[in-house]
N, C-alpha and C positions, 0 to 999 in steps of 0.2 A: 198558252199564251197570254190569251185575253184575260185571267184571271190576273197575270202578273199586269197588265195594260191599267187596269180598272183600279189594283193597287194603288198603282205608282201613281195614277188621275185622283183618287182620294187623298193621298199622303199628300200631295202637292196642294191640292185645296186646302185639308185642315190647315197646312202650314199658313198657309196665306190669310187665313181667316186669322188663326192664329196673331199672326204679324198684324192682320188692321185692328184686331182690340187689343195690343199693346200699344198701337201709335194714340187709338182714340180713348185706352184709361192709363194708359201711363202706367201699368204694374207690370214687375217684371217678370211675373209670372208668367206670361201669356208669352214671353219672347224665350225665354228657357223650355217654354214647351214646342216653339217654334221652332226652335231651332234645331230643340231633340227630331223632332220630326223630320224637320227635312233632313237630317243625318242620314234616318232610316230609309230616306225617300230616295237616296245617293245610292245607299248600300244596293236597297232592294234593284234600282234601274242598272246598275250594273252587274249583278248577278242579272235581269233580263239580254244585256247585252252579250254578256258571259257566254249564255245557252243561245243567245244566236248566231254566235262569232263560231263555234264548238260544231252547232248543226252544218255552218256552210262549210267547213273544214271536214266534216265527217262524208 
């Protein structure tokens, strides 16, 4: 579980830095990378919460 928490935290930090670089430079590549990272972050968070819910039910 600790691994999932760190992975989600690092993915969120990566997305935030990418969006900050997009605002600073205006390059669309940073925005696209940030959106892809955010998508995978939400997927990882969904899996994390699904595991927590399944542990509560069992």
